[in-house]
N, C-alpha and C positions, 0 to 999 in steps of 0.2 A: 429680329423683327422689331423689338422694342427700340433699338437704337435708330432703325430706319424711320419708325413712326415719330420718334422724338425729333429727328432732323427735319422731317416734313412739317411737324408742328411749328418748329422754329422758323422754317423758311416762309411759311404762310402766316406768321404771327401778325395779328392785327393790334397795333399799339394802343389804339383808343386815345382818349384825351382826359387828363386830370386837371381840371381848372384850378383847384386849390393849390396843387403842387406847382402849377405854372405861375400862379400869383406869388407863391413863395420864392420861386426862382427870380421873378422880376424884382421883388423886394431885395433879395440878396444882390442882384446886379446893381440896383440903385445905391445900395449901401456901399458896395465895393467901389463904385465910381466916386462917391462922396469921400470915402476913406483915402483912396488914391489921390484925389484932387486936393486934399487938405493936409495930408501927412507924408508927402512925397520926399521932402528933404531929409528927414530922419532915416527913411528907407535907403535913400541914395548913399548916405554916409555909412550905413550898416554894410551895404555892398562894397563900398570903397575900402573899408578897413579889411574886409576878408580878401578882396582882390589884392591889396597891398601885401598881405602875408603870402599869397600865392606867387606874386611877382618876386618877392624876396627869395622864395624857394627856387624860382626859375632864373635867378641871377640877372634880373632886369633892373638897371638903374633908373630911378624915377624921382620926381618931386611931386608930392601930393599937396594941393592947396585948394582953397575955396575961391572959385571964380566969382561967386556972388551973382547978382542979377537973376536968381532963380524965381520964376513965376509959377503960380499955381496952375492947375489944369484949366481952371475956369477963366484964366487971364490970357492964355496963349492963343485962343481961337477968336476970330478965324485966321488972322495972319499976323500975330504978334509974338511969334516964337523967337526967343533969343537964348543962346546957349548959356547955362549957368548952373553952378553946383560944384561938387567935388571933382577936381580935375587932375589927371595924371600928366605930368610934363616929362617927355622922353627926349634924350639926346639924339634924336633922329630928325634930319631935315624933312619938313613937311612939303610935299608936292601935290599938286592937283592930280586926281586919278587920270590915267592915260585914256584918251578917247576910245581906243580899240578895246580896252578892258571894260569901259563903261558900256559900249555896244554889246560886248560878249555877255555881260551880266544881265543887261536888259533883255537881250534876245532869249536867254535861258529862262528868265522869269516869264516872258511872253509865251514861250513854248509850254512851260509848266502850267500856266493859266489855261491854255487851250485844252491840255490833257485833263486837268482837274475838272474843268467845266463839262467835258464830254463823258467822264466816268460816272456811270449811274449808281455805282455802289457807294459813292461818297454822299452822305446826307446833304441836303440843300443848305442848311444853316452853316455847316462846316465849309462848304464851297464859298459862301459869302465871306467867311473869315479870311480865306486865302486872298480874296479880292480886296481885303482891307490891309492885310499884312504886306503883300507884294507891292502895291503902289506906295505904301509908306517907305519901304526899303528903296524903291526906285527913285522916289522924290528926294530922299536924303542923299542918295548917290549923285543925282543930277545937281543938287545944290552944291555939294562939295566939288563937283567937276567944273562948274561954271562960275560960282560966286565965292568960293573960299579963297583965302589969300595965302600964297606960299610963305613959309617961315623957316628959320634955321632950326627951330624946335617943333616937336609935334605935341599938341594938346588933345587929350581924349577925355571928354567930360561925361561923367555919369549923370545923364539927365533924361528928359522925355524921349529923345531920339535913339538912345542906345542902352538904357538901363533895363529895358524889358518890363518896366512897371505898367505900361499900357496893356500888357498881356493879361494882367489881373482883370481888367475890364472886359477884354475880349473873351477870356475864359468864362467869366460869369454870364456874359450875354449868350455865348454859345450853349452853355448848359441850361440856361433858363429857357431858351427857345427850342433847342434841339433835344433836350433830355428831360427836363423837369415836367414838361407837359405830357410826356408819355405815361401810359399806365404802368404802375409798378411801385414797389416800396420806396418811401422817401429816403430811408437811410442809405440805400444804394446810390442814389443821386447825390446826396450830401457827401458821402464817402469819396466818390470818384472826383467830384469837384474839388474837394480838399486835397486829394492826392495830386491832381493836376496842378493846383496852385503851389504846393510844396515843391513839386518837381520843377516848376517854372522858376522858383526862387533859386534853387540849386543850379539849374542849367544856366541861367543868365549870369550868375556870378562866375561860373566856370567859363562860359563863352567869352565874357569880357577879359578875364585873365589870360585865356589862351590866345585871343586875338591880339592883345597888347604884347604878349611875349613873342608871338609870331611876327609882329611888325618889327620888333627890335632884333630878333635873331635871324629871321628869314628875309623880310623885306616887304615893300608896299604891295606888290602883286598878290602875294599869298594872303596878306592882311585883308585886301579888298574881297578876294574870292571867299575867304572864310567868313568875314563879317556880313557882307551883303548877300551872298549866294547860299553858302552852306547854312548860315545862321537862320536865314528866312525859311529854307526847306525844313530844318529841324523844328523850328517853332510850329510850323503847320503839322508836321508828322506827329509830334507828341500830343498835340491837342486833339487831332483826329483819332489817334490811337486810344487815348484814355476815354474820349467820348464814345468811341465804338465799343470798348469793353463795357462801359456802363450800359449802353443800349443792349448789348448781348446778355448781360446779367438780368436786365429788366425783362427780356424775352423769356429767359429761363424761369424767372419767378412768377410770371403771369400764367 
């Protein structure tokens, strides 16, 4: 009976609202945005050095160089983005993504968007994040499909579009809106935000290394599916999972 009553209590848990914690979340979000916007280049090179070690282990030949022209987060909006930063040059001819592959990826993102929007169990702030992550992936794919220039080599730059550094901002915003305002201990909220950010660092390094190795060893199709489709889904899944665990622990503590 105790377990049943506990389940009922959690099912009908009323989260309430903690204004002070919500404001703390907003401050953390603003600080994270400032930190990412001003210290991006050092983080990109930190990623690139680890990725280079993983590529050596995977026997992928590459040249790592600085493309330059890297702009801060506050300089690239609204439409001033140019690729720049640490760049891996691979001995693989670069071709524009095949139109059928582009349509397949965009169709899957659209279907996933409809399903996520309809699922009531996903908190609204987490749904909003999907509708930020998915269009960014789709926009990058369309740019590469229509405006990129074929070349005898492939350049993959660790920058705003593929480093995952923007996830720091999205994680802080998601937790400040969807978690920090809920009733419950502050240490639970801070702990799971920190865990999510640490996981994001590890995941994005691994993601880039695996996608680059896939491009060299398997080919362009596998690279596109892994980078634009699987990567987008996993970004959303781990963020929603950690936020959900945090909300569950807040329910237990209240």
